C-alpha positions in Angstrom: 3.1 -19.2 6.3 2.2 -16.5 8.9 4.5 -15.6 11.7 5.7 -12.7 13.9 9.1 -11.1 14.0 10.6 -8.0 15.8 11.5 -5.5 13.1 12.8 -2.0 13.9 11.8 -2.6 17.5 8.1 -3.6 16.9 6.4 -6.9 16.4 5.4 -7.4 12.8 2.8 -9.8 11.4 4.3 -11.4 8.3 3.0 -13.8 5.6 5.6 -15.5 3.4 4.7 -18.0 0.7 8.4 -19.3 0.9 8.3 -20.6 -2.7 9.9 -19.0 -5.7 13.1 -17.2 -6.5 11.4 -14.0 -7.8 10.3 -12.2 -4.6 7.3 -9.7 -4.5 6.8 -7.7 -1.3 3.3 -6.4 -0.9 2.4 -3.4 1.2 -1.3 -2.7 1.9 -3.0 0.7 2.2 -4.5 2.7 5.0 -6.9 0.8 7.3 -6.1 -2.4 5.5 -4.2 -5.5 6.5 -2.1 -8.1 4.7 -5.3 -10.1 4.1 -6.4 -7.6 1.5 -4.0 -9.4 -0.9 -5.3 -12.9 -0.1 -7.5 -13.3 -3.3 -4.8 -11.7 -5.6 -1.8 -13.7 -4.5 -3.0 -17.2 -5.6 -3.5 -15.8 -9.2 0.3 -15.2 -9.5 2.7 -17.7 -11.0 4.1 -20.3 -8.6 7.7 -19.0 -9.2 6.8 -15.7 -7.6 7.4 -15.7 -3.9 5.1 -13.3 -2.1 5.7 -11.6 1.2 3.1 -9.4 2.8 3.0 -7.7 6.2 0.7 -5.7 8.4 2.2 -2.3 8.2 3.1 -0.4 11.5 0.0 0.6 13.4 -2.2 -1.8 11.4 -3.6 -5.2 12.0 -1.6 -7.4 14.3 1.7 -5.4 14.0 3.0 -3.0 16.6 3.4 0.7 16.2 5.7 3.5 16.9 4.5 5.3 20.0 4.2 8.7 18.3 4.5 8.5 14.5 4.7 5.7 11.9 6.8 7.9 9.6 7.8 6.7 6.1 11.3 6.6 7.4 10.4 4.4 10.4 8.2 2.1 8.2 11.0 1.8 5.6 13.3 0.5 8.4 10.6 -2.0 9.3 10.5 -3.3 5.7 14.3 -3.5 5.6 14.2 -5.7 8.7 11.4 -7.9 7.4 13.5 -8.7 4.3 16.4 -9.6 6.6 14.2 -11.9 8.6 12.9 -13.5 5.5 16.4 -13.9 4.1 15.7 -11.8 1.0 18.5 -9.9 -0.6 16.5 -8.3 -3.4 12.8 -8.1 -4.3 10.1 -6.2 -6.2 8.1 -3.9 -4.0 4.4 -3.2 -4.6 2.5 -0.7 -2.5 -1.2 0.1 -2.5 -2.1 3.7 -1.7 -0.4 4.4 1.7 1.7 1.3 1.0 2.9 3.1 -2.2 4.2 6.1 -0.2 6.2 3.7 2.0 7.4 1.8 -1.0 8.8 4.9 -2.6 10.6 5.7 0.7 12.0 2.2 0.8 13.4 2.5 -2.7 14.8 5.9 -1.8 16.5 4.8 1.4 17.5 1.2 0.4 17.9 1.2 -3.4 20.0 -1.9 -3.5 17.2 -4.0 -2.0 14.8 -3.6 -4.9 14.4 -4.8 -8.5 11.5 -2.5 -9.3 8.7 -0.4 -7.9 5.0 -1.0 -8.4 2.5 1.7 -7.3 -1.1 0.7 -7.0 -3.4 3.8 -6.8 -0.7 5.9 -5.1 1.3 9.0 -5.7 4.6 10.7 -4.7 3.0 13.9 -3.5 2.8 15.1 0.1 -0.4 16.1 1.8 -1.9 19.5 1.0 -2.7 21.9 3.9 -6.4 21.0 3.5 -5.7 17.3 3.6 -3.7 17.7 6.8 -6.7 19.5 8.3 -8.9 16.5 7.2 -6.4 14.1 8.8 -6.5 16.1 12.1 -10.2 15.9 12.1 -10.0 12.1 11.6 -7.6 11.8 14.5 -10.1 13.5 16.7 -12.8 11.1 15.6 -10.6 8.1 16.2 -9.9 9.3 19.7 -13.7 9.5 20.2 -13.9 5.8 19.4 -15.3 6.3 15.9 -12.8 4.3 13.9 -15.5 1.8 13.0 -17.7 4.6 11.7 -14.8 5.9 9.6 -14.2 2.5 8.2 -17.8 1.9 7.3 -18.0 5.2 5.5 -14.6 5.2 3.9 -13.9 1.6 2.7 -16.8 1.5 0.1 -15.5 4.6 -1.5 -12.3 2.8 -2.4 -14.3 0.8 -5.0 -15.8 2.2 -8.2 -19.5 3.0 -7.7 -20.5 0.2 -10.1 -18.4 -2.3 -8.1 -19.6 -1.6 -4.6 -22.5 -4.1 -4.8 -20.4 -6.7 -6.6 -17.7 -6.6 -3.9 -19.9 -6.1 -0.9 -18.5 -9.2 0.8 -14.9 -8.0 0.3 -15.9 -4.5 1.6 -17.5 -6.1 4.6 -14.3 -8.2 5.3 -12.0 -5.2 5.1 -14.3 -3.2 7.4 -14.5 -6.1 9.9 -10.7 -6.4 9.9 -10.3 -2.8 11.0 -11.4 -4.1 14.4 -7.9 -5.5 14.7 -6.3 -2.1 14.5 -5.0 -0.3 17.6 -6.6 3.1 17.4 -3.5 4.8 18.6 -1.5 2.9 16.0 -3.8 4.3 13.3 -3.3 7.8 14.8 0.5 7.3 14.6 0.1 6.2 11.0 -2.0 9.3 10.2 0.8 11.4 11.7 3.2 9.7 9.4 1.0 10.5 6.4 0.9 14.1 7.4 4.6 14.5 7.7 5.7 12.6 4.5 7.9 14.5 2.1 7.1 15.2 -1.5 8.8 12.5 -3.5 7.8 13.6 -7.0 11.3 14.9 -7.9 12.9 11.6 -6.6 10.5 9.5 -8.7 11.0 11.6 -11.8 14.8 10.9 -11.6 14.5 7.3 -10.5 16.4 4.8 -12.7 14.7 1.8 -11.2 11.9 0.2 -13.3 8.6 1.6 -12.1 5.0 1.1 -13.0 1.9 2.9 -11.7 -1.7 1.6 -11.8 -4.7 4.1 -11.8 -8.4 3.5 -11.7 -10.6 5.4 -14.1 -13.3 5.7 -11.3 -10.9 6.3 -8.4 -12.6 8.6 -5.8 -9.2 9.4 -4.1 -7.1 10.0 -7.3 -9.5 11.5 -9.9 -8.8 10.7 -13.5 -7.7 14.3 -14.2 -5.0 14.1 -11.5 -4.0 10.6 -12.6 -3.5 11.9 -16.1 -1.4 14.8 -14.8 0.8 12.6 -12.7 1.3 10.1 -15.6 2.2 12.9 -17.9 4.7 14.4 -15.4 6.5 11.0 -15.2 7.1 10.0 -18.8 9.7 7.3 -17.9 7.3 5.5 -15.7 4.8 3.1 -17.2 1.2 4.0 -16.4 -1.7 1.5 -16.6 -5.3 2.9 -16.5 -7.9 0.4 -15.3 -11.2 1.2 -16.9 -13.4 -0.7 -14.4 -11.7 0.1 -11.2 -11.8 2.6 -8.4 -8.9 2.6 -5.8 -8.5 -1.2 -5.6 -7.6 -2.4 -9.0 -6.0 -5.6 -7.8 -9.4 -6.6 -6.4 -11.6 -5.0 -9.0 -9.7 -6.1 -12.1 -7.2 -8.7 -10.8 -6.6 -10.4 -14.2 -5.5 -7.2 -15.9 -3.3 -6.2 -12.9 -1.8 -9.7 -12.8 -1.0 -9.7 -16.5 0.6 -6.2 -16.4 2.5 -7.1 -13.3 4.0 -10.3 -14.8 5.1 -8.5 -17.9 6.7 -5.8 -15.8 8.5 -8.2 -13.6 9.9 -10.2 -16.5 11.6 -7.1 -18.0 
């Protein structure tokens, strides 16, 4: 069931399966929408209730006028759970959605059973990355968001998977037309200002699992190994045939690991 609700002052596009007592909240990544999960969700057991949203600045949801900070987005998530009548859930974030998921757990720990990070990390942006994001903002304001999507989305898949998933890539690129460019700019501002949450994650008592792709362009294997080694209490799963989208590229492996994790 898809619907809209006002959450933290903005309209939010929500999809809620409504069925099941074990609730899984899914947060998509940068330039994606809630539809990125549409092939993965049906593979899950029927007793898992799934809720997904268009994050602030993306898809059909509204945006903060200046910055979709992690703090602002966490408050949106809190209100979504209230609207859906959910007292506690598992939270799964892909890439940018992972940054927001960590912030949600940090700000509202009593709302969550566990944290699932898909191709994400707790680190803040480097100075060089912030410069790259500023250049991207300039391009977006020059009406070049479609160009950015066409160039960037394929890189989220392992090179050997780009032809295999060309229809999915085309779909994700097409759906970027639903984004308000200024909403994306506000989201980039939020990415730039996010804090470093590595220390928080290293001390987190909540069950946590991280998924990495062996062929991830955005999180190279060396950095993934370093991150996994620095967080020994967090379970790390390395997907041998994935880039940055393991839930699409290797959905059965992700599903099996996710179910085992949620049944702890």
